[in-house]
DRENDO-1510 file (C-alpha; in Angstrom, 1 decimal, always signed):
<recs>
REC; n; res; u; v; w
REC; 1; MET; +0.0; +0.0; +0.0 .
REC; 2; THR; +3.1; +2.2; +0.1 .
REC; 3; ASP; +2.7; +2.7; -3.6 .
REC; 4; TYR; -0.9; +3.9; -3.1 .
REC; 5; ALA; +0.2; +6.3; -0.4 .
REC; 6; ALA; +2.6; +7.8; -3.0 .
REC; 7; VAL; -0.3; +8.0; -5.5 .
REC; 8; GLN; -2.4; +9.9; -2.9 .
REC; 9; ASP; +0.4; +12.3; -2.3 .
REC; 10; TYR; +0.7; +12.9; -6.1 .
REC; 11; LEU; -3.0; +13.5; -6.4 .
REC; 12; ARG; -2.9; +15.9; -3.4 .
REC; 13; GLY; -0.3; +17.8; -5.3 .
REC; 14; LEU; -2.5; +18.1; -8.4 .
REC; 15; LYS; -5.3; +19.3; -6.1 .
REC; 16; ALA; -3.1; +22.1; -4.8 .
REC; 17; ARG; -3.1; +23.6; -8.4 .
REC; 18; GLY; -6.7; +24.6; -7.8 .
REC; 19; VAL; -9.6; +24.8; -10.2 .
REC; 20; GLN; -8.7; +25.4; -13.9 .
REC; 21; PRO; -11.8; +25.6; -16.1 .
REC; 22; GLY; -11.3; +25.1; -19.8 .
REC; 23; LEU; -11.3; +22.3; -22.3 .
REC; 24; ALA; -8.0; +22.8; -24.1 .
REC; 25; ARG; -5.9; +20.9; -21.6 .
REC; 26; MET; -8.4; +18.0; -21.5 .
REC; 27; GLU; -8.6; +17.8; -25.3 .
REC; 28; ARG; -4.9; +17.6; -25.6 .
REC; 29; PHE; -4.8; +15.1; -22.8 .
REC; 30; MET; -7.3; +12.9; -24.5 .
REC; 31; ALA; -5.4; +13.0; -27.8 .
REC; 32; ALA; -2.2; +12.0; -26.0 .
REC; 33; LEU; -4.0; +9.0; -24.4 .
REC; 34; GLY; -5.6; +7.8; -27.7 .
REC; 35; HIS; -9.0; +9.3; -27.2 .
REC; 36; PRO; -10.5; +6.9; -24.6 .
REC; 37; GLU; -13.5; +9.2; -24.2 .
REC; 38; LYS; -14.8; +8.1; -27.5 .
REC; 39; THR; -15.7; +4.7; -26.2 .
REC; 40; PRO; -18.1; +3.6; -24.8 .
REC; 41; PRO; -21.3; +5.5; -25.7 .
REC; 42; CYS; -22.6; +7.5; -22.8 .
REC; 43; VAL; -25.2; +9.8; -21.3 .
REC; 44; HIS; -23.8; +13.1; -20.0 .
REC; 45; VAL; -25.5; +14.5; -16.9 .
REC; 46; ALA; -25.2; +18.0; -15.6 .
REC; 47; GLY; -27.2; +20.0; -13.0 .
REC; 48; THR; -27.0; +21.9; -9.8 .
REC; 49; ASN; -28.7; +19.1; -7.8 .
REC; 50; GLY; -29.8; +15.5; -8.6 .
REC; 51; LYS; -27.2; +14.7; -11.2 .
REC; 52; GLY; -25.6; +12.0; -9.2 .
REC; 53; SER; -28.9; +10.4; -8.3 .
REC; 54; VAL; -30.0; +10.5; -12.0 .
REC; 55; ALA; -26.7; +9.0; -13.1 .
REC; 56; ALA; -27.1; +6.2; -10.6 .
REC; 57; MET; -30.6; +5.6; -11.7 .
REC; 58; LEU; -29.6; +5.5; -15.4 .
REC; 59; GLU; -26.8; +3.1; -14.5 .
REC; 60; ALA; -29.2; +0.8; -12.8 .
REC; 61; ILE; -31.5; +0.9; -15.9 .
REC; 62; LEU; -28.7; +0.2; -18.4 .
REC; 63; ARG; -27.3; -2.6; -16.3 .
REC; 64; GLY; -30.8; -3.9; -15.9 .
REC; 65; ALA; -31.1; -4.0; -19.7 .
REC; 66; GLY; -28.1; -6.3; -19.8 .
REC; 67; TRP; -25.3; -3.9; -20.6 .
REC; 68; ARG; -21.9; -3.6; -18.9 .
REC; 69; THR; -21.9; -0.1; -17.4 .
REC; 70; GLY; -19.4; +2.5; -16.3 .
REC; 71; LEU; -20.3; +5.2; -13.8 .
REC; 72; TYR; -18.3; +8.3; -13.1 .
REC; 73; THR; -19.4; +10.6; -10.3 .
REC; 74; SER; -17.9; +12.9; -7.8 .
REC; 75; PRO; -17.1; +13.4; -5.0 .
REC; 76; HIS; -16.6; +10.1; -3.2 .
REC; 77; LEU; -18.0; +9.4; +0.2 .
REC; 78; VAL; -15.2; +7.2; +1.7 .
REC; 79; ARG; -12.9; +5.8; -1.0 .
REC; 80; LEU; -11.5; +7.5; -4.1 .
REC; 81; GLY; -12.4; +4.4; -6.2 .
REC; 82; GLU; -16.1; +5.1; -5.7 .
REC; 83; ARG; -15.9; +7.8; -8.3 .
REC; 84; ILE; -15.1; +5.2; -11.1 .
REC; 85; GLN; -17.2; +2.1; -11.1 .
REC; 86; VAL; -17.8; -0.7; -13.5 .
REC; 87; ASN; -21.1; -2.6; -13.0 .
REC; 88; ARG; -21.1; -0.8; -9.6 .
REC; 89; GLN; -17.7; -2.2; -8.6 .
REC; 90; ALA; -15.5; +0.6; -7.4 .
REC; 91; MET; -11.9; +0.9; -8.6 .
REC; 92; THR; -9.4; -0.7; -6.2 .
REC; 93; ALA; -6.4; +1.1; -4.8 .
REC; 94; GLU; -4.2; -1.1; -6.9 .
REC; 95; GLN; -6.0; -0.1; -10.1 .
REC; 96; ILE; -5.8; +3.6; -9.2 .
REC; 97; ALA; -2.1; +3.2; -8.6 .
REC; 98; ARG; -1.6; +1.4; -11.9 .
REC; 99; TYR; -3.5; +4.0; -13.9 .
REC; 100; THR; -1.6; +6.8; -12.2 .
REC; 101; ARG; +1.7; +5.2; -13.0 .
REC; 102; GLU; +0.6; +5.1; -16.7 .
REC; 103; ILE; -1.0; +8.5; -17.0 .
REC; 104; ARG; +1.4; +10.6; -14.9 .
REC; 105; PRO; +4.2; +10.5; -17.5 .
REC; 106; VAL; +1.8; +11.6; -20.2 .
REC; 107; ALA; +0.6; +14.5; -18.1 .
REC; 108; GLU; +4.2; +15.5; -17.3 .
REC; 109; ALA; +5.2; +15.3; -21.0 .
REC; 110; LEU; +2.4; +17.6; -21.9 .
REC; 111; ALA; +3.6; +20.1; -19.4 .
REC; 112; ALA; +7.2; +19.8; -20.6 .
REC; 113; ALA; +6.1; +20.4; -24.2 .
REC; 114; HIS; +3.5; +23.1; -23.8 .
REC; 115; GLY; +4.3; +24.8; -20.4 .
REC; 116; PRO; +3.2; +24.2; -16.8 .
REC; 117; GLU; -0.4; +25.4; -17.6 .
REC; 118; ALA; -0.8; +22.4; -19.9 .
REC; 119; HIS; -0.5; +19.9; -17.0 .
REC; 120; PRO; -3.9; +18.3; -16.3 .
REC; 121; SER; -5.7; +19.3; -13.1 .
REC; 122; TYR; -6.8; +16.8; -10.4 .
REC; 123; PHE; -10.3; +16.5; -11.8 .
REC; 124; GLU; -9.0; +16.2; -15.4 .
REC; 125; PHE; -6.6; +13.5; -14.3 .
REC; 126; MET; -9.4; +11.5; -12.5 .
REC; 127; THR; -11.7; +12.0; -15.5 .
REC; 128; ALA; -9.1; +10.6; -17.9 .
REC; 129; MET; -8.6; +7.7; -15.6 .
REC; 130; ALA; -12.4; +7.0; -15.8 .
REC; 131; PHE; -12.4; +7.1; -19.6 .
REC; 132; LEU; -9.4; +4.7; -19.8 .
REC; 133; HIS; -10.9; +2.3; -17.3 .
REC; 134; PHE; -14.3; +2.2; -19.0 .
REC; 135; ALA; -12.6; +1.5; -22.4 .
REC; 136; ARG; -10.2; -1.1; -21.0 .
REC; 137; GLU; -13.0; -2.9; -19.1 .
REC; 138; ARG; -15.0; -3.0; -22.3 .
REC; 139; CYS; -18.0; -1.2; -20.9 .
REC; 140; ASP; -21.0; -1.1; -23.2 .
REC; 141; PHE; -22.3; +2.2; -21.9 .
REC; 142; ALA; -21.2; +4.9; -19.5 .
REC; 143; LEU; -23.0; +7.4; -17.3 .
REC; 144; ILE; -20.8; +10.5; -16.9 .
REC; 145; GLU; -21.6; +13.2; -14.3 .
REC; 146; THR; -20.1; +16.6; -14.7 .
REC; 147; GLY; -18.0; +18.0; -11.9 .
REC; 148; MET; -19.2; +21.6; -12.1 .
REC; 149; GLY; -21.0; +23.6; -14.8 .
REC; 150; GLY; -20.8; +21.9; -18.1 .
REC; 151; ARG; -19.4; +24.0; -20.9 .
REC; 152; LEU; -15.9; +24.1; -19.6 .
REC; 153; ASP; -16.1; +20.9; -17.5 .
REC; 154; ALA; -13.4; +18.3; -18.1 .
REC; 155; THR; -16.1; +15.7; -18.9 .
REC; 156; ASN; -17.4; +17.8; -21.8 .
REC; 157; VAL; -15.2; +16.0; -24.3 .
REC; 158; VAL; -17.8; +13.3; -24.8 .
REC; 159; LEU; -20.4; +13.0; -27.6 .
REC; 160; PRO; -23.3; +11.5; -25.6 .
REC; 161; GLU; -26.3; +9.6; -26.9 .
REC; 162; VAL; -28.4; +11.9; -24.7 .
REC; 163; SER; -27.6; +14.9; -22.5 .
REC; 164; VAL; -29.4; +15.6; -19.2 .
REC; 165; ILE; -29.7; +18.8; -17.2 .
REC; 166; THR; -31.4; +17.9; -14.0 .
REC; 167; SER; -31.9; +21.2; -12.3 .
REC; 168; ILE; -30.5; +24.8; -12.2 .
REC; 169; SER; -30.1; +26.9; -9.1 .
REC; 170; PHE; -27.5; +29.0; -7.4 .
REC; 171; ASP; -24.2; +27.2; -6.6 .
REC; 172; HIS; -20.5; +27.7; -7.5 .
REC; 173; CYS; -21.5; +31.2; -8.6 .
REC; 174; GLU; -17.9; +32.4; -8.5 .
REC; 175; PHE; -17.3; +30.1; -11.5 .
REC; 176; LEU; -20.7; +29.8; -13.2 .
REC; 177; GLY; -22.2; +33.3; -12.8 .
REC; 178; ASP; -24.5; +35.1; -10.4 .
REC; 179; SER; -27.7; +34.8; -12.4 .
REC; 180; LEU; -29.8; +31.8; -13.3 .
REC; 181; GLU; -29.4; +32.7; -17.0 .
REC; 182; GLN; -25.6; +32.6; -16.7 .
REC; 183; ILE; -25.6; +29.3; -14.8 .
REC; 184; ALA; -28.0; +27.8; -17.4 .
REC; 185; ALA; -25.8; +28.9; -20.2 .
REC; 186; GLU; -22.9; +27.0; -18.6 .
REC; 187; LYS; -24.9; +23.9; -18.0 .
REC; 188; ALA; -26.3; +24.0; -21.5 .
REC; 189; GLY; -22.8; +23.8; -22.8 .
REC; 190; ILE; -23.1; +20.0; -22.7 .
REC; 191; ILE; -25.8; +19.9; -25.4 .
REC; 192; LYS; -24.4; +18.5; -28.6 .
REC; 193; PRO; -25.6; +18.9; -32.2 .
REC; 194; SER; -28.6; +16.7; -33.1 .
REC; 195; ARG; -28.4; +14.8; -29.7 .
REC; 196; PRO; -31.5; +15.0; -27.5 .
REC; 197; VAL; -31.4; +16.8; -24.2 .
REC; 198; VAL; -33.6; +16.0; -21.2 .
REC; 199; ILE; -34.4; +18.8; -18.9 .
REC; 200; GLY; -35.7; +18.6; -15.3 .
REC; 201; ARG; -37.7; +21.2; -13.4 .
REC; 202; LEU; -35.8; +24.3; -14.4 .
REC; 203; PRO; -36.8; +27.9; -13.5 .
REC; 204; LEU; -38.4; +29.4; -16.5 .
REC; 205; GLU; -35.7; +31.9; -17.1 .
REC; 206; ALA; -33.1; +29.1; -17.1 .
REC; 207; GLU; -35.3; +26.9; -19.3 .
REC; 208; ARG; -35.5; +29.6; -21.9 .
REC; 209; VAL; -31.7; +29.7; -22.1 .
REC; 210; VAL; -31.4; +25.9; -22.4 .
REC; 211; ARG; -34.0; +25.7; -25.0 .
REC; 212; ALA; -32.3; +28.4; -27.1 .
REC; 213; ALA; -29.0; +26.6; -26.9 .
REC; 214; ALA; -30.7; +23.3; -27.9 .
REC; 215; ALA; -32.4; +25.1; -30.9 .
REC; 216; GLN; -29.1; +26.4; -32.1 .
REC; 217; ARG; -27.7; +22.9; -32.1 .
REC; 218; ALA; -30.8; +21.2; -33.5 .
REC; 219; ALA; -31.1; +19.1; -30.4 .
REC; 220; ALA; -34.5; +17.9; -29.5 .
REC; 221; VAL; -35.7; +18.9; -26.0 .
REC; 222; VAL; -37.5; +16.4; -23.7 .
REC; 223; SER; -39.1; +18.4; -20.9 .
REC; 224; LEU; -40.0; +17.0; -17.5 .
REC; 225; ARG; -42.4; +19.9; -17.1 .
REC; 226; GLU; -44.2; +18.9; -20.3 .
REC; 227; GLU; -44.3; +15.2; -19.6 .
REC; 228; TYR; -45.2; +15.2; -15.9 .
REC; 229; GLY; -46.1; +18.8; -15.0 .
REC; 230; SER; -49.8; +18.5; -15.5 .
REC; 231; GLY; -50.1; +15.9; -12.7 .
REC; 232; GLU; -52.1; +13.5; -14.9 .
REC; 233; LYS; -49.2; +11.1; -15.4 .
REC; 234; PRO; -48.0; +9.3; -12.3 .
REC; 235; PHE; -44.4; +9.7; -11.3 .
REC; 236; PRO; -42.1; +6.6; -11.6 .
REC; 237; ALA; -41.6; +4.9; -8.3 .
REC; 238; THR; -38.1; +4.5; -6.9 .
REC; 239; ASN; -36.6; +3.1; -3.7 .
REC; 240; LEU; -34.8; +6.4; -3.0 .
REC; 241; ALA; -36.8; +8.4; -0.6 .
REC; 242; GLY; -38.1; +12.0; -1.1 .
REC; 243; ASP; -40.2; +13.9; -3.5 .
REC; 244; HIS; -37.1; +15.2; -5.3 .
REC; 245; GLN; -36.1; +11.6; -6.0 .
REC; 246; ARG; -39.4; +11.0; -7.7 .
REC; 247; TRP; -38.6; +14.0; -9.9 .
REC; 248; ASN; -35.1; +12.5; -10.5 .
REC; 249; ALA; -36.7; +9.2; -11.4 .
REC; 250; ALA; -38.9; +10.9; -13.9 .
REC; 251; VAL; -35.8; +12.6; -15.5 .
REC; 252; ALA; -34.0; +9.2; -15.6 .
REC; 253; THR; -37.0; +7.6; -17.2 .
REC; 254; LEU; -37.2; +10.2; -19.9 .
REC; 255; ALA; -33.5; +10.0; -20.6 .
REC; 256; ALA; -33.7; +6.2; -20.9 .
REC; 257; ARG; -36.6; +6.5; -23.3 .
REC; 258; ALA; -34.7; +9.0; -25.4 .
REC; 259; LEU; -31.9; +6.4; -26.0 .
REC; 260; PRO; -31.9; +4.8; -29.5 .
REC; 261; ALA; -33.9; +1.6; -29.7 .
REC; 262; ARG; -30.7; -0.6; -30.0 .
REC; 263; TRP; -30.2; -0.2; -26.2 .
REC; 264; ARG; -33.3; -2.2; -25.5 .
REC; 265; VAL; -34.5; -0.1; -22.6 .
REC; 266; THR; -38.1; -1.1; -22.0 .
REC; 267; ASP; -40.6; +0.2; -19.5 .
REC; 268; PRO; -40.5; -3.0; -17.4 .
REC; 269; VAL; -36.7; -2.7; -17.3 .
REC; 270; VAL; -36.9; +0.9; -16.2 .
REC; 271; ASN; -39.5; +0.2; -13.5 .
REC; 272; THR; -37.6; -2.7; -12.0 .
REC; 273; ALA; -34.3; -0.8; -12.0 .
REC; 274; LEU; -35.7; +2.3; -10.3 .
REC; 275; GLN; -36.6; +0.1; -7.4 .
REC; 276; GLN; -33.0; -1.1; -7.0 .
REC; 277; VAL; -30.9; +2.1; -7.1 .
REC; 278; ASP; -27.9; +2.1; -4.8 .
REC; 279; TRP; -26.9; +5.7; -4.0 .
REC; 280; PRO; -25.6; +6.3; -0.5 .
REC; 281; GLY; -26.0; +9.5; +1.4 .
REC; 282; ARG; -29.5; +10.3; +0.0 .
REC; 283; TRP; -31.9; +9.8; +2.9 .
REC; 284; GLN; -29.8; +6.7; +3.7 .
REC; 285; ARG; -30.9; +4.9; +6.9 .
REC; 286; VAL; -28.3; +3.4; +9.2 .
REC; 287; GLN; -29.0; +1.9; +12.7 .
REC; 288; ALA; -26.8; +2.9; +15.6 .
REC; 289; GLY; -28.0; +1.0; +18.7 .
REC; 290; THR; -31.5; +2.2; +19.4 .
REC; 291; ARG; -31.1; +5.3; +17.3 .
REC; 292; GLN; -31.9; +5.5; +13.6 .
REC; 293; ILE; -29.4; +7.6; +11.6 .
REC; 294; ILE; -30.5; +9.2; +8.4 .
REC; 295; LEU; -27.8; +10.6; +6.1 .
REC; 296; GLU; -28.9; +13.3; +3.6 .
REC; 297; ALA; -26.6; +15.4; +1.5 .
REC; 298; ALA; -27.9; +19.0; +1.2 .
REC; 299; HIS; -25.3; +21.4; +0.1 .
REC; 300; ASN; -27.1; +24.4; -1.4 .
REC; 301; ALA; -30.4; +26.3; -1.2 .
REC; 302; GLU; -32.3; +23.9; -3.5 .
REC; 303; GLY; -31.0; +21.0; -1.4 .
REC; 304; ALA; -32.1; +22.8; +1.8 .
REC; 305; GLN; -35.7; +23.0; +0.4 .
REC; 306; ALA; -35.7; +19.3; -0.4 .
REC; 307; LEU; -34.4; +18.6; +3.1 .
REC; 308; GLU; -37.1; +20.7; +4.7 .
REC; 309; ARG; -39.8; +18.8; +2.9 .
REC; 310; ALA; -38.2; +15.5; +4.0 .
REC; 311; LEU; -38.1; +16.7; +7.7 .
REC; 312; VAL; -41.7; +17.7; +7.6 .
REC; 313; ARG; -42.6; +14.2; +6.3 .
REC; 314; LEU; -40.3; +12.6; +8.9 .
REC; 315; ILE; -42.1; +14.5; +11.8 .
REC; 316; ALA; -45.5; +13.5; +10.4 .
REC; 317; ASP; -44.4; +9.8; +10.3 .
REC; 318; THR; -42.7; +9.6; +13.7 .
REC; 319; GLY; -44.6; +12.2; +15.7 .
REC; 320; ARG; -41.4; +13.7; +17.0 .
REC; 321; ALA; -39.0; +16.3; +15.9 .
REC; 322; PRO; -35.5; +14.9; +15.0 .
REC; 323; VAL; -32.1; +15.6; +16.2 .
REC; 324; VAL; -30.0; +17.1; +13.4 .
REC; 325; VAL; -26.2; +17.0; +13.0 .
REC; 326; VAL; -25.1; +19.5; +10.4 .
REC; 327; GLY; -21.8; +20.6; +8.8 .
REC; 328; VAL; -21.4; +22.8; +5.8 .
REC; 329; LEU; -18.8; +24.1; +3.4 .
REC; 330; GLY; -19.3; +27.9; +2.9 .
REC; 331; LEU; -21.6; +30.4; +4.6 .
REC; 332; THR; -23.6; +31.0; +1.5 .
REC; 333; ARG; -24.6; +27.3; +1.6 .
REC; 334; ALA; -25.0; +27.2; +5.4 .
REC; 335; GLU; -27.6; +30.0; +5.7 .
REC; 336; PRO; -30.6; +28.4; +3.9 .
REC; 337; LEU; -29.7; +25.0; +5.4 .
REC; 338; LEU; -29.6; +26.2; +9.0 .
REC; 339; ALA; -32.8; +28.1; +8.5 .
REC; 340; ALA; -34.6; +24.9; +7.4 .
REC; 341; VAL; -33.0; +22.9; +10.2 .
REC; 342; CYS; -34.0; +25.4; +12.9 .
REC; 343; ARG; -37.7; +25.2; +11.8 .
REC; 344; HIS; -37.9; +21.5; +12.4 .
REC; 345; ALA; -35.1; +20.2; +14.7 .
REC; 346; ARG; -35.5; +19.5; +18.4 .
REC; 347; GLU; -31.8; +19.5; +19.0 .
REC; 348; ILE; -28.9; +20.6; +16.7 .
REC; 349; HIS; -25.3; +19.5; +16.7 .
REC; 350; LEU; -23.0; +21.8; +14.7 .
REC; 351; VAL; -19.9; +20.0; +13.4 .
REC; 352; MET; -17.0; +21.0; +11.2 .
REC; 353; PRO; -16.2; +18.6; +8.2 .
REC; 354; ARG; -12.5; +18.0; +7.6 .
REC; 355; GLN; -12.3; +20.4; +4.6 .
REC; 356; ARG; -10.5; +23.6; +4.1 .
REC; 357; ARG; -13.7; +25.6; +3.3 .
REC; 358; ALA; -15.8; +24.1; +6.1 .
REC; 359; CYS; -17.7; +26.5; +8.3 .
REC; 360; THR; -16.6; +26.5; +12.0 .
REC; 361; GLN; -19.1; +25.7; +14.7 .
REC; 362; ASP; -19.0; +29.4; +15.8 .
REC; 363; GLN; -19.8; +30.5; +12.2 .
REC; 364; LEU; -22.8; +28.2; +12.1 .
REC; 365; ALA; -24.0; +29.2; +15.5 .
REC; 366; ALA; -24.0; +32.8; +14.4 .
REC; 367; LEU; -26.6; +31.9; +11.8 .
REC; 368; ILE; -29.1; +30.4; +14.3 .
REC; 369; PRO; -31.7; +33.0; +15.3 .
REC; 370; SER; -32.4; +33.6; +18.9 .
REC; 371; SER; -36.0; +32.5; +18.3 .
REC; 372; CYS; -34.8; +28.9; +17.4 .
REC; 373; PRO; -36.5; +26.6; +19.9 .
REC; 374; ALA; -33.9; +23.8; +19.4 .
REC; 375; ARG; -31.1; +23.0; +21.9 .
REC; 376; VAL; -27.8; +23.8; +20.0 .
REC; 377; HIS; -24.5; +22.1; +20.7 .
REC; 378; CYS; -21.1; +22.7; +19.2 .
REC; 379; SER; -19.8; +19.2; +18.7 .
REC; 380; THR; -17.4; +17.1; +16.6 .
REC; 381; VAL; -18.1; +14.0; +14.5 .
REC; 382; ASP; -15.9; +11.9; +16.9 .
REC; 383; THR; -17.9; +13.0; +20.0 .
REC; 384; VAL; -21.3; +12.5; +18.3 .
REC; 385; PHE; -20.3; +9.1; +16.9 .
REC; 386; PRO; -17.6; +7.9; +19.3 .
REC; 387; GLU; -17.4; +4.3; +18.1 .
REC; 388; ALA; -18.9; +1.8; +15.7 .
REC; 389; ALA; -22.7; +1.7; +15.6 .
REC; 390; SER; -23.0; +4.3; +18.4 .
REC; 391; CYS; -24.3; +7.8; +18.7 .
REC; 392; THR; -24.4; +10.2; +21.7 .
REC; 393; ALA; -26.8; +12.8; +20.2 .
REC; 394; GLY; -30.4; +12.8; +21.4 .
REC; 395; ASP; -32.0; +10.1; +23.4 .
REC; 396; PRO; -32.4; +6.3; +22.9 .
REC; 397; GLY; -35.0; +5.7; +20.2 .
REC; 398; ASP; -34.4; +9.1; +18.5 .
REC; 399; THR; -34.0; +9.7; +14.8 .
REC; 400; ILE; -30.7; +11.5; +14.0 .
REC; 401; VAL; -30.5; +13.3; +10.7 .
REC; 402; VAL; -27.0; +14.0; +9.5 .
REC; 403; THR; -27.0; +16.6; +6.7 .
REC; 404; GLY; -25.0; +19.3; +4.9 .
REC; 405; SER; -21.8; +18.5; +3.1 .
REC; 406; ILE; -21.4; +15.1; +1.4 .
REC; 407; TYR; -17.9; +15.1; +2.8 .
REC; 408; LEU; -19.4; +15.1; +6.3 .
REC; 409; LEU; -21.5; +12.0; +5.4 .
REC; 410; GLY; -18.4; +10.1; +4.5 .
REC; 411; GLU; -16.8; +10.9; +7.8 .
REC; 412; VAL; -19.9; +9.7; +9.7 .
REC; 413; LEU; -20.3; +6.5; +7.6 .
REC; 414; VAL; -16.8; +5.4; +8.6 .
REC; 415; ARG; -17.4; +6.2; +12.3 .
REC; 416; LEU; -20.6; +4.1; +12.2 .
REC; 417; ASP; -19.1; +1.3; +10.2 .
REC; 418; PRO; -15.3; +1.2; +10.3 .
REC; 419; SER; -15.2; -1.7; +7.8 .
REC; 420; ARG; -16.0; +0.9; +5.1 .
REC; 421; GLY; -12.8; +2.6; +5.8 .
REC; 422; PRO; -10.2; +3.8; +6.2 .
REC; 423; LEU; -11.5; +7.2; +5.1 .
REC; 424; GLU; -9.4; +8.3; +2.1 .
REC; 425; ASP; -8.7; +12.0; +1.4 .
REC; 426; GLN; -11.9; +13.5; +0.3 .
REC; 427; LEU; -10.1; +15.9; -2.0 .
REC; 428; GLN; -12.5; +18.7; -2.6 .
REC; 429; ASP; -13.1; +19.2; -6.3 .
REC; 430; PHE; -14.5; +22.7; -6.3 .
</recs>
């Protein structure tokens, strides 16, 4: 494992280079590697929220139709290899080390020939690794999630069978723009000429931008609002909990139906697969003694709205307000999340994920209004979850909701079940 430790050090070094939007480096990188992004065929998924869930749903659908699938998502919860999966088998440490040994000299040669700015970024390096792995493993189909935005995202070197834009709201505004129209234009950058695009519930001003981009590229638009907005057509059922997951299931269904007929995706295949989706950290239930732990990622304002709906439903089902453990990256994200939590929690534990941009407990506490009826504690992950399958928050029999950053969920999962670990560096992508 010493070799893998060296690989992690190398990847940390790439991470230190920061975010470098743009496609020129990635296109040159792909050419140097023999264009692995050209195989297998894929669906390309962008969106502010829901893109990981939709990609996981589509993976289940394509695998259910009998195809060998690749799935590329980010970030990971516990292990780096979770980002790159074949038939839902994550890459091993040995595979990551082997690909890194192969790809690193190519990246360094590009920097030597074209200057330091030509060296691939961390996300570009991992994306190239995914494309190579899917090609080498002879995947029939791949589901590719963007990292951020779309137009300049490293994944935007693919020519997908179908593009998907799940949702558009405010997030990563420093990179994508401070209006919904600007963010929509960035997301719409994944639309390719004459390839259909499926759009989820988008704000009308964002939808207009996406439709205009699709029209310019002669790309047919399949709209969730048009297909399901009237309320006459029942939503597809899925094993993932929450109203927002029913919307995501509808997006995945429309995307599957938009695939060419040769992929043999039938309605029975879709319906069965949507009941078998594996996507941790989305209203995921874990038992810790007599307490039930629910893990729900909610990292922006739209996610906070979905969380609030879920908390209302939870209280209606249990008859008791939950205890909430929350940790967030960035005050802009923290404000709407804390507002939602304060309206429905009986007790709140403020924790700080192990990330450079994580809000401190004091920063989170400053966002809690004096009128909040919940008891508030400044805690740590280790004190709330001191050992395997244990939790100190709340009382025996309580429901404990862990929410906020997906990086926090990974930390908690390892505390609850050490066999999942060890927790690998959750290198923050953006």
